[in-house]
N, C-alpha and C positions, 0 to 999 in steps of 0.2 A: 865126562860121564854121560853116556848116551842112553836115553830111556827107551828108544825104539818106537815111539809113537809120533807120527808126523802130525803137523798142524791140520792138514786136510782130513785126517781120520777123526780128529776131535770135532771138527766142524760137521762132518758127516754124522757122527753120533748125536751131536746137539740138534741138527736138523731132523734126524730121525725121531728123537724124543719129542720135538715140537710138533711134527706131523702126527705122531701117535696121539698126543694130547688133543689136537684139533679134530682128528677123526673120531676119537672117543667122545668128544663133546658133541659133535654132529650126530652121532648115533644115539647118544643119551638124551638129547633134546626131545625127539619125538616120543620117547617113552614117557617123559615127564608130562607131555601134553595129553597123551592117551590116558595116563593115570588120573590126571586132573579132570578129564571129561567123564571118566567112569565114576569118580567121586561125586562130581556135580550131578550126574544122572541119578545116582542112588539117593543123594540128599533131596534132589528135586522130586523124585518119585515118592519118597516118604512124605515130603511136605504136601504133595497133592493128595495123598491118602489121608493125612492128618486134617487137611483143609476140608475134605469131604466128610470125614467123621465128625468134626466139630460143626461143619455146616449143616449137617442133618438136624442138629439140635436147634438151630435158629432158622431152618428152612432155606438154606443156601446150598447149592451144589455146583461143583466145577466139573464139567465134562472132561473125562480123560480119553483123549483121542490121539492119533499120531502127532498132530500139530502141537497140542499142549504138552505132550511128552517130550517132543524135541525142544520146545522152548524151555521147559523145566530142566531138561538134561544139559543143554548148552549154557544156560544162564544161572542155573542153580537156584539159590534162595531169592535173589532179585527177580528172576523169571517167574517164580510162583507168585510173588507179591504183585508183579505186573499183571499176571493173569487174573488174580483176584480183583484188582482194581478195574481192569478192562471188563470183566464180567459184571461188576457192580455198575459201571458207567453205561455200558451198552445194554 
């Protein structure tokens, strides 16, 4: 009983599926990084805004400029906390 599928064809299909998985993973990885940076940027910006609103009540303000926005955007919550401590120390 001959099936008509050679072993080399099966290996070719298997290799094609593996390559498809690897290429899909490579293309999906940058999208995850971009989504994470956008999420951190939004949360960091909101925390800068909240820190300034609460800071007005106690006489504290954190300047929002491109450098603080980049730090808050890349690092998120820890970046905003770091900026608050640096402003307090310096």
